[in-house]
gemmi code that builds the backbone of each chain (N, CA, C; Angstrom):
import gemmi

chains = {
    "A": [
        ("MET", (-231.121, -46.706, 32.846), (-230.306, -46.084, 31.804), (-230.098, -47.077, 30.668)),
        ("THR", (-230.215, -46.543, 29.476), (-229.959, -47.347, 28.297), (-228.680, -46.842, 27.641)),
        ("VAL", (-227.825, -47.773, 27.287), (-226.587, -47.424, 26.597), (-226.489, -48.273, 25.347)),
        ("GLY", (-226.277, -47.635, 24.204), (-226.189, -48.422, 22.982), (-225.478, -47.689, 21.873)),
        ("PRO", (-225.006, -48.458, 20.895), (-224.307, -47.843, 19.750), (-225.281, -47.146, 18.815)),
        ("THR", (-224.774, -46.173, 18.077), (-225.589, -45.481, 17.079), (-225.090, -45.840, 15.678)),
        ("VAL", (-225.939, -45.639, 14.698), (-225.534, -45.962, 13.333), (-224.429, -45.032, 12.846)),
        ("ALA", (-224.271, -43.899, 13.519), (-223.228, -42.942, 13.125), (-221.863, -43.286, 13.725)),
        ("GLY", (-221.785, -44.410, 14.400), (-220.507, -44.819, 14.975), (-220.219, -44.235, 16.325)),
        ("GLY", (-221.267, -43.866, 17.014), (-221.093, -43.331, 18.367), (-221.776, -44.201, 19.384)),
        ("LEU", (-221.908, -43.639, 20.574), (-222.571, -44.341, 21.672), (-223.581, -43.371, 22.272)),
        ("LYS", (-224.776, -43.874, 22.563), (-225.808, -43.006, 23.152), (-226.139, -43.490, 24.553)),
        ("LEU", (-226.099, -42.539, 25.480), (-226.495, -42.831, 26.857), (-227.843, -42.158, 27.098)),
        ("VAL", (-228.798, -42.934, 27.517), (-230.139, -42.379, 27.747), (-230.498, -42.535, 29.224)),
        ("PRO", (-230.223, -41.494, 30.006), (-230.602, -41.552, 31.427), (-232.122, -41.496, 31.555)),
        ("GLU", (-232.672, -42.360, 32.395), (-234.134, -42.437, 32.505), (-234.647, -41.970, 33.857)),
        ("THR", (-233.788, -41.912, 34.827), (-234.210, -41.495, 36.163), (-233.195, -40.499, 36.738)),
        ("GLU", (-233.577, -39.867, 37.810), (-232.673, -38.938, 38.484), (-231.415, -39.679, 38.963)),
        ("HIS", (-231.629, -40.912, 39.379), (-230.490, -41.734, 39.828), (-229.486, -41.939, 38.701)),
        ("ASP", (-230.014, -42.116, 37.476), (-229.104, -42.279, 36.323), (-228.245, -41.026, 36.120)),
        ("TRP", (-228.906, -39.871, 36.221), (-228.155, -38.616, 36.054), (-227.101, -38.474, 37.153)),
        ("MET", (-227.476, -38.809, 38.363), (-226.525, -38.693, 39.478), (-225.350, -39.651, 39.301)),
        ("LEU", (-225.654, -40.808, 38.754), (-224.587, -41.785, 38.487), (-223.558, -41.204, 37.517)),
        ("LEU", (-224.046, -40.570, 36.464), (-223.133, -40.004, 35.457), (-222.362, -38.802, 36.000)),
        ("ILE", (-223.064, -37.961, 36.747), (-222.389, -36.818, 37.349), (-221.323, -37.296, 38.342)),
        ("GLY", (-221.618, -38.435, 38.962), (-220.712, -38.968, 39.991), (-219.426, -39.573, 39.461)),
        ("ILE", (-219.297, -39.688, 38.150), (-218.062, -40.258, 37.581), (-216.858, -39.452, 38.074)),
        ("ALA", (-217.008, -38.133, 38.026), (-215.898, -37.271, 38.474), (-215.671, -37.426, 39.965)),
        ("GLY", (-216.756, -37.595, 40.715), (-216.626, -37.746, 42.161), (-215.920, -39.033, 42.563)),
        ("ASP", (-216.088, -40.058, 41.739), (-215.420, -41.323, 42.026), (-213.934, -41.260, 41.708)),
        ("SER", (-213.552, -40.298, 40.876), (-212.165, -40.259, 40.391), (-211.196, -39.788, 41.461)),
        ("ASP", (-209.954, -40.134, 41.247), (-208.885, -39.786, 42.174), (-208.083, -38.649, 41.562)),
        ("SER", (-208.134, -37.488, 42.200), (-207.450, -36.333, 41.622), (-205.929, -36.454, 41.731)),
        ("ASP", (-205.438, -37.476, 42.454), (-203.983, -37.619, 42.570), (-203.454, -38.804, 41.763)),
        ("LEU", (-204.188, -39.175, 40.726), (-203.707, -40.281, 39.883), (-202.311, -39.986, 39.338)),
        ("ALA", (-202.106, -38.753, 38.877), (-200.794, -38.411, 38.315), (-199.694, -38.566, 39.366)),
        ("GLY", (-200.006, -38.193, 40.601), (-199.031, -38.327, 41.673), (-198.712, -39.785, 41.963)),
        ("ARG", (-199.751, -40.620, 41.890), (-199.518, -42.042, 42.152), (-198.709, -42.684, 41.032)),
        ("LEU", (-198.951, -42.244, 39.805), (-198.141, -42.759, 38.692), (-196.701, -42.275, 38.835)),
        ("ALA", (-196.536, -41.037, 39.293), (-195.185, -40.502, 39.501), (-194.435, -41.312, 40.556)),
        ("GLY", (-195.186, -41.871, 41.488), (-194.567, -42.690, 42.529), (-193.910, -43.952, 42.009)),
        ("LEU", (-194.220, -44.303, 40.771), (-193.599, -45.491, 40.160), (-192.225, -45.182, 39.591)),
        ("MET", (-191.904, -43.877, 39.513), (-190.645, -43.466, 38.884), (-189.564, -43.184, 39.919)),
        ("ASP", (-188.296, -43.286, 39.485), (-187.212, -42.987, 40.413), (-187.057, -41.467, 40.585)),
        ("GLU", (-186.308, -41.086, 41.616), (-186.172, -39.657, 41.923), (-185.436, -38.902, 40.826)),
        ("ASP", (-184.512, -39.587, 40.136), (-183.731, -38.917, 39.095), (-184.623, -38.357, 37.982)),
        ("SER", (-185.740, -38.958, 37.788), (-186.614, -38.533, 36.683), (-187.294, -37.199, 36.955)),
        ("MET", (-187.348, -36.806, 38.227), (-188.053, -35.572, 38.634), (-189.498, -35.564, 38.105)),
        ("TRP", (-190.090, -36.746, 38.089), (-191.440, -36.909, 37.518), (-192.441, -36.031, 38.246)),
        ("ASP", (-192.293, -35.954, 39.569), (-193.226, -35.154, 40.376), (-193.272, -33.708, 39.920)),
        ("GLU", (-192.092, -33.170, 39.606), (-192.007, -31.754, 39.263), (-192.340, -31.475, 37.807)),
        ("ILE", (-191.917, -32.387, 36.931), (-192.014, -32.094, 35.496), (-193.259, -32.692, 34.830)),
        ("VAL", (-193.493, -33.962, 35.040), (-194.548, -34.657, 34.292), (-195.899, -34.651, 35.026)),
        ("ALA", (-195.859, -34.917, 36.326), (-197.114, -35.064, 37.074), (-198.050, -33.847, 36.952)),
        ("PRO", (-197.522, -32.607, 37.020), (-198.440, -31.472, 36.888), (-199.189, -31.444, 35.551)),
        ("GLU", (-198.472, -31.808, 34.479), (-199.114, -31.838, 33.152), (-200.195, -32.914, 33.099)),
        ("LEU", (-199.875, -34.078, 33.674), (-200.852, -35.173, 33.674), (-202.060, -34.832, 34.551)),
        ("THR", (-201.788, -34.165, 35.661), (-202.890, -33.748, 36.541), (-203.874, -32.872, 35.770)),
        ("GLU", (-203.327, -31.940, 34.985), (-204.175, -31.044, 34.202), (-204.923, -31.819, 33.113)),
        ("GLU", (-204.222, -32.733, 32.488), (-204.836, -33.544, 31.425), (-205.994, -34.386, 31.978)),
        ("PHE", (-205.763, -35.012, 33.115), (-206.803, -35.865, 33.718), (-207.985, -35.004, 34.199)),
        ("SER", (-207.657, -33.835, 34.710), (-208.707, -32.922, 35.182), (-209.605, -32.494, 34.015)),
        ("LYS", (-208.987, -32.229, 32.876), (-209.763, -31.808, 31.683), (-210.755, -32.903, 31.286)),
        ("GLN", (-210.330, -34.151, 31.400), (-211.230, -35.258, 31.043), (-212.450, -35.259, 31.953)),
        ("ARG", (-212.212, -35.120, 33.241), (-213.335, -35.159, 34.207), (-214.270, -33.974, 33.999)),
        ("ILE", (-213.681, -32.804, 33.801), (-214.492, -31.600, 33.623), (-215.331, -31.700, 32.348)),
        ("ALA", (-214.726, -32.205, 31.279), (-215.452, -32.321, 30.000), (-216.667, -33.234, 30.155)),
        ("VAL", (-216.485, -34.333, 30.851), (-217.586, -35.282, 31.027), (-218.699, -34.677, 31.888)),
        ("VAL", (-218.324, -34.066, 32.971), (-219.349, -33.465, 33.848), (-220.115, -32.367, 33.097)),
        ("LYS", (-219.395, -31.554, 32.333), (-220.058, -30.485, 31.558), (-221.067, -31.078, 30.572)),
        ("GLU", (-220.670, -32.149, 29.908), (-221.587, -32.767, 28.927), (-222.814, -33.337, 29.612)),
        ("VAL", (-222.602, -33.957, 30.751), (-223.735, -34.548, 31.467), (-224.679, -33.457, 31.958)),
        ("LEU", (-224.116, -32.407, 32.547), (-224.950, -31.320, 33.078), (-225.714, -30.618, 31.963)),
        ("LYS", (-225.049, -30.422, 30.826), (-225.710, -29.774, 29.685), (-226.857, -30.636, 29.179)),
        ("ALA", (-226.610, -31.933, 29.036), (-227.662, -32.839, 28.557), (-228.836, -32.885, 29.537)),
        ("ARG", (-228.498, -32.855, 30.801), (-229.550, -32.901, 31.818), (-230.409, -31.634, 31.760)),
        ("GLU", (-229.742, -30.496, 31.620), (-230.461, -29.218, 31.570), (-231.366, -29.147, 30.345)),
        ("GLU", (-230.846, -29.686, 29.229), (-231.604, -29.602, 27.977), (-232.489, -30.831, 27.762)),
        ("GLU", (-232.469, -31.727, 28.744), (-233.267, -32.973, 28.669), (-232.981, -33.729, 27.378)),
        ("GLU", (-231.716, -33.870, 27.100), (-231.272, -34.582, 25.903), (-230.552, -35.872, 26.289)),
        ("ASP", (-230.406, -36.759, 25.319), (-229.558, -37.920, 25.530), (-228.095, -37.488, 25.434)),
        ("ILE", (-227.223, -38.350, 25.858), (-225.788, -38.034, 25.777), (-225.181, -38.831, 24.621)),
        ("HIS", (-224.508, -38.112, 23.753), (-223.885, -38.765, 22.595), (-222.367, -38.723, 22.741)),
        ("ILE", (-221.787, -39.886, 22.683), (-220.317, -39.962, 22.704), (-219.880, -40.350, 21.295)),
        ("VAL", (-219.068, -39.481, 20.702), (-218.576, -39.735, 19.349), (-217.044, -39.744, 19.399)),
        ("LYS", (-216.431, -39.932, 18.256), (-214.963, -40.040, 18.226), (-214.289, -38.856, 18.908)),
        ("SER", (-214.813, -37.652, 18.695), (-214.131, -36.452, 19.191), (-214.137, -36.327, 20.713)),
        ("ASN", (-215.117, -36.920, 21.383), (-215.120, -36.817, 22.852), (-214.963, -38.171, 23.547)),
        ("ALA", (-214.721, -39.222, 22.752), (-214.633, -40.567, 23.337), (-213.448, -40.724, 24.285)),
        ("GLU", (-212.326, -40.093, 23.924), (-211.139, -40.238, 24.783), (-211.366, -39.617, 26.147)),
        ("PHE", (-212.064, -38.469, 26.180), (-212.401, -37.837, 27.454), (-213.238, -38.773, 28.314)),
        ("TRP", (-214.247, -39.344, 27.667), (-215.132, -40.245, 28.409), (-214.384, -41.477, 28.911)),
        ("TYR", (-213.619, -42.082, 28.005), (-212.881, -43.282, 28.399), (-211.927, -42.955, 29.552)),
        ("GLY", (-211.232, -41.840, 29.419), (-210.259, -41.457, 30.442), (-210.905, -41.165, 31.783)),
        ("ALA", (-212.034, -40.447, 31.753), (-212.721, -40.122, 33.010), (-213.253, -41.393, 33.686)),
        ("LEU", (-213.809, -42.291, 32.884), (-214.307, -43.560, 33.435), (-213.142, -44.376, 34.015)),
        ("ASN", (-212.022, -44.332, 33.316), (-210.856, -45.078, 33.795), (-210.336, -44.508, 35.117)),
        ("GLN", (-210.334, -43.185, 35.213), (-209.904, -42.549, 36.467), (-210.806, -42.997, 37.621)),
        ("ALA", (-212.099, -43.029, 37.334), (-213.040, -43.450, 38.378), (-212.773, -44.897, 38.789)),
        ("ARG", (-212.548, -45.749, 37.813), (-212.316, -47.175, 38.129), (-210.989, -47.368, 38.858)),
        ("LEU", (-209.965, -46.636, 38.453), (-208.680, -46.751, 39.142), (-208.812, -46.318, 40.608)),
        ("ALA", (-209.595, -45.259, 40.818), (-209.772, -44.767, 42.193), (-210.591, -45.750, 43.029)),
        ("LEU", (-211.642, -46.312, 42.424), (-212.467, -47.286, 43.155), (-211.643, -48.528, 43.497)),
        ("GLU", (-210.822, -48.948, 42.547), (-209.976, -50.114, 42.792), (-208.983, -49.823, 43.918)),
        ("ASP", (-208.439, -48.612, 43.891), (-207.475, -48.232, 44.924), (-208.140, -48.234, 46.304)),
        ("LYS", (-209.382, -47.825, 46.340), (-210.097, -47.721, 47.617), (-210.639, -49.061, 48.099)),
        ("TYR", (-211.234, -49.821, 47.178), (-211.945, -51.042, 47.600), (-211.227, -52.357, 47.272)),
        ("LYS", (-210.193, -52.286, 46.427), (-209.432, -53.484, 46.060), (-210.339, -54.598, 45.537)),
        ("PHE", (-211.146, -54.291, 44.536), (-212.022, -55.309, 43.968), (-211.222, -56.400, 43.258)),
        ("GLY", (-210.119, -56.017, 42.642), (-209.354, -56.977, 41.862), (-210.095, -57.320, 40.593)),
        ("ALA", (-209.692, -58.428, 39.956), (-210.412, -58.881, 38.761), (-211.828, -59.255, 39.183)),
        ("SER", (-212.799, -59.004, 38.312), (-214.205, -59.140, 38.694), (-214.550, -60.530, 39.221)),
        ("GLU", (-213.896, -61.560, 38.701), (-214.250, -62.918, 39.137), (-213.632, -63.269, 40.502)),
        ("GLU", (-212.803, -62.354, 41.025), (-212.115, -62.667, 42.276), (-212.583, -61.826, 43.451)),
        ("VAL", (-213.716, -61.167, 43.297), (-214.153, -60.251, 44.339), (-214.460, -60.985, 45.647)),
        ("ASP", (-213.913, -60.451, 46.717), (-214.127, -61.022, 48.038), (-215.613, -60.836, 48.418)),
        ("PRO", (-216.308, -61.917, 48.779), (-217.728, -61.808, 49.126), (-217.989, -60.806, 50.258)),
        ("GLU", (-216.986, -60.581, 51.110), (-217.163, -59.634, 52.211), (-217.411, -58.210, 51.714)),
        ("VAL", (-216.957, -57.955, 50.475), (-217.169, -56.623, 49.880), (-218.650, -56.283, 49.904)),
        ("PHE", (-219.469, -57.292, 49.654), (-220.902, -57.043, 49.513), (-221.609, -56.805, 50.843)),
        ("GLU", (-220.894, -56.990, 51.941), (-221.496, -56.715, 53.246), (-221.488, -55.215, 53.558)),
        ("ASP", (-220.631, -54.491, 52.870), (-220.538, -53.033, 53.049), (-221.346, -52.371, 51.919)),
        ("SER", (-222.388, -51.643, 52.288), (-223.283, -51.098, 51.261), (-222.579, -50.112, 50.335)),
        ("SER", (-221.667, -49.317, 50.871), (-220.982, -48.359, 50.000), (-220.047, -49.087, 49.037)),
        ("ALA", (-219.410, -50.162, 49.526), (-218.533, -50.941, 48.654), (-219.363, -51.672, 47.595)),
        ("ARG", (-220.520, -52.150, 48.011), (-221.388, -52.854, 47.059), (-221.833, -51.892, 45.943)),
        ("ALA", (-222.241, -50.706, 46.347), (-222.660, -49.711, 45.355), (-221.491, -49.348, 44.440)),
        ("ALA", (-220.318, -49.211, 45.032), (-219.125, -48.871, 44.236), (-218.798, -49.986, 43.250)),
        ("TYR", (-219.000, -51.208, 43.680), (-218.738, -52.360, 42.809), (-219.633, -52.313, 41.565)),
        ("PHE", (-220.900, -52.003, 41.768), (-221.815, -51.951, 40.624), (-221.528, -50.736, 39.740)),
        ("ARG", (-221.126, -49.635, 40.346), (-220.728, -48.481, 39.523), (-219.508, -48.841, 38.690)),
        ("ASN", (-218.568, -49.505, 39.338), (-217.343, -49.924, 38.653), (-217.672, -50.808, 37.443)),
        ("ASN", (-218.607, -51.733, 37.639), (-218.999, -52.618, 36.540), (-219.671, -51.842, 35.415)),
        ("PHE", (-220.480, -50.858, 35.799), (-221.144, -50.050, 34.777), (-220.108, -49.255, 33.987)),
        ("TYR", (-219.185, -48.621, 34.692), (-218.134, -47.854, 34.017), (-217.339, -48.763, 33.052)),
        ("SER", (-217.021, -49.948, 33.529), (-216.244, -50.883, 32.721), (-217.032, -51.290, 31.474)),
        ("HIS", (-218.326, -51.487, 31.654), (-219.188, -51.876, 30.529), (-219.205, -50.767, 29.471)),
        ("VAL", (-219.339, -49.532, 29.909), (-219.350, -48.404, 28.962), (-217.995, -48.312, 28.269)),
        ("GLN", (-216.926, -48.500, 29.014), (-215.585, -48.468, 28.402), (-215.472, -49.529, 27.306)),
        ("GLY", (-215.962, -50.726, 27.601), (-215.915, -51.802, 26.614), (-216.673, -51.437, 25.355)),
        ("MET", (-217.836, -50.796, 25.532), (-218.628, -50.393, 24.372), (-217.934, -49.271, 23.602)),
        ("LEU", (-217.263, -48.387, 24.320), (-216.525, -47.315, 23.640), (-215.433, -47.912, 22.738)),
        ("LEU", (-214.724, -48.904, 23.284), (-213.663, -49.540, 22.493), (-214.256, -50.264, 21.289)),
        ("GLN", (-215.392, -50.906, 21.509), (-215.991, -51.724, 20.451), (-216.629, -50.894, 19.342)),
        ("TYR", (-217.273, -49.802, 19.738), (-218.081, -49.083, 18.746), (-217.559, -47.705, 18.364)),
        ("VAL", (-216.785, -47.079, 19.213), (-216.397, -45.681, 18.942), (-214.895, -45.519, 18.725)),
        ("MET", (-214.097, -46.066, 19.619), (-212.645, -45.857, 19.544), (-212.009, -46.965, 18.716)),
        ("ILE", (-212.557, -47.182, 17.560), (-212.122, -48.307, 16.725), (-210.662, -48.148, 16.296)),
        ("ASP", (-210.285, -46.930, 15.978), (-208.918, -46.719, 15.482), (-208.014, -46.091, 16.546)),
        ("TYR", (-208.371, -46.258, 17.826), (-207.537, -45.684, 18.888), (-206.228, -46.432, 18.987)),
    ],
    "B": [
        ("MET", (-187.161, -57.255, 16.915), (-187.903, -56.667, 18.039), (-187.735, -57.513, 19.289)),
        ("MET", (-187.629, -56.873, 20.406), (-187.354, -57.596, 21.656), (-188.580, -58.363, 22.136)),
        ("ASN", (-188.283, -59.398, 22.907), (-189.364, -60.163, 23.502), (-189.712, -59.611, 24.868)),
        ("ALA", (-190.908, -59.939, 25.347), (-191.282, -59.576, 26.705), (-190.504, -60.432, 27.684)),
        ("VAL", (-189.887, -59.813, 28.661), (-189.178, -60.555, 29.698), (-189.562, -59.984, 31.048)),
        ("ASP", (-189.336, -60.766, 32.057), (-189.607, -60.258, 33.397), (-188.682, -59.103, 33.698)),
        ("ALA", (-189.192, -58.080, 34.300), (-188.375, -56.926, 34.635), (-187.407, -57.248, 35.763)),
        ("PRO", (-186.226, -56.628, 35.763), (-185.263, -56.890, 36.830), (-185.687, -56.243, 38.142)),
        ("ALA", (-185.098, -56.733, 39.227), (-185.363, -56.110, 40.521), (-184.695, -54.745, 40.538)),
        ("HIS", (-185.082, -53.893, 41.510), (-184.466, -52.569, 41.617), (-182.964, -52.702, 41.814)),
        ("GLN", (-182.216, -51.790, 41.190), (-180.763, -51.865, 41.246), (-180.214, -50.699, 42.052)),
        ("THR", (-178.947, -50.832, 42.415), (-178.298, -49.754, 43.137), (-177.996, -48.638, 42.166)),
        ("LYS", (-177.632, -47.486, 42.667), (-177.370, -46.348, 41.788), (-175.889, -46.188, 41.441)),
        ("THR", (-175.110, -47.260, 41.634), (-173.697, -47.206, 41.300), (-173.519, -46.881, 39.825)),
        ("ARG", (-172.645, -45.921, 39.539), (-172.439, -45.502, 38.160), (-171.140, -46.083, 37.608)),
        ("SER", (-171.197, -47.197, 37.008), (-170.007, -47.749, 36.373), (-170.152, -47.573, 34.875)),
        ("LYS", (-169.036, -47.671, 34.169), (-169.071, -47.540, 32.706), (-170.012, -48.591, 32.124)),
        ("GLU", (-169.848, -49.824, 32.669), (-170.664, -50.919, 32.162), (-172.149, -50.616, 32.360)),
        ("LYS", (-172.434, -50.050, 33.547), (-173.832, -49.825, 33.875), (-174.447, -48.709, 33.025)),
        ("THR", (-173.685, -47.639, 32.829), (-174.236, -46.537, 32.056), (-174.433, -46.922, 30.600)),
        ("ASP", (-173.703, -47.943, 30.153), (-173.865, -48.392, 28.775), (-175.102, -49.262, 28.592)),
        ("ARG", (-175.613, -49.744, 29.692), (-176.789, -50.628, 29.578), (-178.037, -49.805, 29.240)),
        ("PRO", (-178.905, -50.365, 28.414), (-180.092, -49.602, 28.029), (-181.110, -49.486, 29.166)),
        ("TRP", (-181.985, -48.535, 29.004), (-183.109, -48.385, 29.926), (-184.286, -49.173, 29.379)),
        ("GLN", (-185.028, -49.765, 30.302), (-186.167, -50.566, 29.889), (-187.472, -49.895, 30.326)),
        ("VAL", (-188.422, -49.845, 29.411), (-189.768, -49.369, 29.744), (-190.580, -50.585, 30.176)),
        ("ILE", (-191.106, -50.506, 31.400), (-191.827, -51.650, 31.977), (-193.283, -51.276, 32.218)),
        ("VAL", (-194.175, -52.076, 31.678), (-195.605, -51.890, 31.943), (-195.999, -52.861, 33.055)),
        ("LEU", (-196.696, -52.318, 34.056), (-197.102, -53.112, 35.221), (-198.583, -53.474, 35.112)),
        ("ASP", (-198.905, -54.640, 35.597), (-200.302, -55.090, 35.550), (-201.149, -54.316, 36.564)),
        ("ASP", (-202.400, -54.144, 36.239), (-203.345, -53.592, 37.201), (-204.699, -54.232, 36.877)),
        ("PRO", (-205.594, -54.294, 37.863), (-206.860, -54.983, 37.610), (-207.927, -54.122, 36.951)),
        ("VAL", (-207.553, -52.918, 36.537), (-208.541, -51.976, 36.012), (-208.488, -51.855, 34.484)),
        ("ASN", (-207.310, -51.569, 33.964), (-207.234, -51.315, 32.524), (-207.626, -52.544, 31.712)),
        ("LEU", (-208.541, -52.348, 30.780), (-209.054, -53.447, 29.969), (-207.952, -53.964, 29.042)),
        ("MET", (-207.929, -55.286, 28.863), (-206.869, -55.905, 28.066), (-206.840, -55.352, 26.642)),
        ("GLU", (-208.003, -55.181, 26.078), (-208.094, -54.640, 24.720), (-207.494, -53.235, 24.662)),
        ("TYR", (-207.773, -52.460, 25.690), (-207.255, -51.089, 25.744), (-205.736, -51.085, 25.838)),
        ("VAL", (-205.191, -51.955, 26.695), (-203.730, -52.018, 26.856), (-203.066, -52.350, 25.518)),
        ("SER", (-203.633, -53.319, 24.795), (-203.071, -53.684, 23.489), (-203.100, -52.482, 22.549)),
        ("ARG", (-204.222, -51.774, 22.536), (-204.340, -50.640, 21.617), (-203.359, -49.524, 21.972)),
        ("VAL", (-203.150, -49.318, 23.252), (-202.193, -48.277, 23.672), (-200.784, -48.655, 23.213)),
        ("LEU", (-200.438, -49.930, 23.349), (-199.100, -50.365, 22.938), (-198.923, -50.202, 21.424)),
        ("ILE", (-199.975, -50.464, 20.671), (-199.904, -50.289, 19.218), (-199.733, -48.815, 18.887)),
        ("ARG", (-200.512, -47.972, 19.552), (-200.492, -46.533, 19.235), (-199.158, -45.894, 19.607)),
        ("ILE", (-198.620, -46.255, 20.768), (-197.396, -45.595, 21.233), (-196.142, -46.171, 20.557)),
        ("PHE", (-196.068, -47.490, 20.485), (-194.831, -48.111, 19.998), (-194.906, -48.576, 18.536)),
        ("GLY", (-196.099, -48.557, 17.957), (-196.233, -48.999, 16.573), (-196.130, -50.504, 16.423)),
        ("PHE", (-196.390, -51.248, 17.489), (-196.335, -52.710, 17.412), (-197.443, -53.239, 16.508)),
        ("SER", (-197.222, -54.425, 15.981), (-198.304, -55.119, 15.282), (-199.336, -55.544, 16.323)),
        ("LYS", (-200.528, -55.884, 15.871), (-201.575, -56.332, 16.794), (-201.109, -57.575, 17.563)),
        ("GLU", (-200.456, -58.473, 16.848), (-199.999, -59.723, 17.468), (-198.957, -59.435, 18.549)),
        ("LYS", (-198.008, -58.551, 18.227), (-196.948, -58.219, 19.188), (-197.534, -57.518, 20.418)),
        ("ALA", (-198.462, -56.600, 20.167), (-199.056, -55.867, 21.275), (-199.844, -56.826, 22.188)),
        ("GLU", (-200.556, -57.764, 21.593), (-201.327, -58.708, 22.405), (-200.402, -59.653, 23.183)),
        ("GLU", (-199.297, -60.009, 22.564), (-198.325, -60.869, 23.239), (-197.762, -60.163, 24.483)),
        ("LEU", (-197.423, -58.883, 24.316), (-196.887, -58.112, 25.433), (-197.957, -57.865, 26.499)),
        ("MET", (-199.173, -57.584, 26.050), (-200.276, -57.356, 26.992), (-200.490, -58.614, 27.846)),
        ("MET", (-200.446, -59.783, 27.195), (-200.645, -61.033, 27.940), (-199.481, -61.279, 28.908)),
        ("ALA", (-198.275, -60.882, 28.486), (-197.109, -61.024, 29.366), (-197.298, -60.158, 30.620)),
        ("VAL", (-197.793, -58.944, 30.438), (-198.072, -58.061, 31.572), (-199.112, -58.701, 32.475)),
        ("HIS", (-200.167, -59.192, 31.861), (-201.290, -59.758, 32.611), (-200.872, -60.998, 33.400)),
        ("GLN", (-200.095, -61.866, 32.772), (-199.754, -63.141, 33.403), (-198.554, -63.056, 34.358)),
        ("ARG", (-197.578, -62.210, 34.016), (-196.368, -62.128, 34.861), (-196.363, -60.929, 35.795)),
        ("GLY", (-197.344, -60.054, 35.624), (-197.404, -58.880, 36.493), (-196.701, -57.686, 35.924)),
        ("GLN", (-195.779, -57.907, 35.018), (-195.072, -56.815, 34.364), (-194.291, -57.347, 33.170)),
        ("ALA", (-193.986, -56.472, 32.258), (-193.179, -56.879, 31.106), (-192.439, -55.686, 30.542)),
        ("VAL", (-191.261, -55.969, 30.032), (-190.482, -54.922, 29.347), (-191.050, -54.777, 27.936)),
        ("VAL", (-191.430, -53.555, 27.585), (-192.029, -53.360, 26.268), (-191.105, -52.613, 25.312)),
        ("TRP", (-190.052, -52.025, 25.847), (-189.121, -51.299, 24.980), (-187.823, -51.100, 25.753)),
        ("SER", (-186.709, -50.994, 25.055), (-185.455, -50.628, 25.720), (-184.640, -49.735, 24.803)),
        ("GLY", (-183.878, -48.836, 25.415), (-183.076, -47.896, 24.637), (-182.569, -46.790, 25.529)),
        ("ASN", (-182.354, -45.602, 24.983), (-181.807, -44.532, 25.807), (-182.847, -43.962, 26.777)),
        ("ARG", (-182.334, -43.348, 27.839), (-183.218, -42.900, 28.919), (-184.222, -41.840, 28.443)),
        ("GLU", (-183.758, -40.917, 27.636), (-184.632, -39.816, 27.203), (-185.871, -40.340, 26.482)),
        ("LYS", (-185.649, -41.286, 25.576), (-186.768, -41.833, 24.814), (-187.631, -42.724, 25.722)),
        ("ALA", (-186.973, -43.437, 26.623), (-187.725, -44.290, 27.555), (-188.666, -43.437, 28.404)),
        ("GLU", (-188.173, -42.273, 28.854), (-189.027, -41.375, 29.649), (-190.199, -40.846, 28.829)),
        ("MET", (-189.924, -40.578, 27.571), (-191.001, -40.107, 26.700), (-192.096, -41.171, 26.587)),
        ("TYR", (-191.669, -42.416, 26.430), (-192.655, -43.502, 26.310), (-193.440, -43.687, 27.623)),
        ("VAL", (-192.736, -43.624, 28.742), (-193.434, -43.781, 30.032), (-194.439, -42.645, 30.219)),
        ("ASN", (-194.033, -41.445, 29.811), (-194.945, -40.296, 29.876), (-196.228, -40.606, 29.089)),
        ("GLN", (-196.079, -41.140, 27.892), (-197.242, -41.459, 27.060), (-198.090, -42.568, 27.690)),
        ("LEU", (-197.419, -43.537, 28.288), (-198.152, -44.634, 28.952), (-198.921, -44.114, 30.154)),
        ("HIS", (-198.306, -43.230, 30.920), (-198.992, -42.615, 32.061), (-200.174, -41.778, 31.595)),
        ("SER", (-199.968, -41.086, 30.487), (-201.058, -40.271, 29.941), (-202.251, -41.166, 29.587)),
        ("ALA", (-201.965, -42.384, 29.162), (-203.029, -43.357, 28.862), (-203.512, -44.069, 30.130)),
        ("GLN", (-202.979, -43.657, 31.272), (-203.350, -44.189, 32.598), (-202.912, -45.649, 32.803)),
        ("LEU", (-201.868, -46.058, 32.095), (-201.282, -47.364, 32.362), (-200.192, -47.195, 33.410)),
        ("HIS", (-199.992, -48.211, 34.241), (-198.943, -48.192, 35.235), (-197.643, -48.601, 34.547)),
        ("ALA", (-196.685, -47.713, 34.568), (-195.433, -48.001, 33.870), (-194.281, -47.309, 34.582)),
        ("THR", (-193.102, -47.878, 34.393), (-191.904, -47.273, 34.970), (-190.723, -47.611, 34.061)),
        ("LEU", (-189.527, -47.163, 34.447), (-188.347, -47.550, 33.678), (-187.227, -47.958, 34.624)),
        ("GLU", (-186.427, -48.868, 34.125), (-185.298, -49.374, 34.922), (-184.131, -49.664, 33.997)),
        ("LYS", (-182.930, -49.659, 34.575), (-181.749, -50.065, 33.816), (-181.805, -51.561, 33.549)),
        ("ALA", (-181.396, -51.950, 32.360), (-181.334, -53.379, 32.049), (-180.257, -54.026, 32.892)),
        ("GLU", (-180.458, -55.267, 33.254), (-179.458, -55.979, 34.074), (-178.276, -56.388, 33.238)),
    ],
}
model = gemmi.Model(1)
for chain_id, residues in chains.items():
    chain = gemmi.Chain(chain_id)
    for i, (resn, *xyz) in enumerate(residues, 1):
        res = gemmi.Residue()
        res.name, res.seqid = resn, gemmi.SeqId(i, " ")
        for name, pos in zip(("N", "CA", "C"), xyz):
            atom = gemmi.Atom()
            atom.name, atom.element = name, gemmi.Element(name[0])
            atom.pos, atom.b_iso = gemmi.Position(*pos), 0.0
            res.add_atom(atom)
        chain.add_residue(res)
    model.add_chain(chain)
structure = gemmi.Structure()
structure.add_model(model)
structure.setup_entities()
């Protein structure tokens, strides 16, 4: 997969293999659908966060994941590259972030320079680690080239 | 503008006049996922901080594990935490000590 900025101020993802497409489709699969609930767990009971705020956030986070999967599936069907521009950058950033938060919650990678070498003995954790790095790299490029005024 | 300080430990729910008069603090918690640049930008967007102030607070979160980024009435504090959660940052609110 090639990822790079465009002269129009966007980011282009060029999947080259079936594995690349599966990686992008898998962003939603890596995500944690209970992120809103876990954030609500940081609040005291008086706030009623679970009842009032968490459902709205759940819907918001779900929209991000759905938007990304739809774009990937459409591009795959039409054999097109994927273009991330200002109007859909937040969805992409949010969906990638959800995936990374969920992977961190599951595998406890910590900061990249502190990864426990034992992580690499587990093939699923190793694969998750590289996906996490890829997601993080795309997020960095989104901030650098697309979400300039975020 | 307030400085970043370490957040207080959890407090009891005793309702005294003195306690209810104390402001609520919005606390951002560190996590190993959110990119530092992103955290700074979120703080600028939500609170209107300068780039320097946002980076100072972001570094306080990163180095101390958490930092108070705003204090005031509970209603507004909840609104800010809602926005921080929407940006997928770990945040909570507590009464000032």
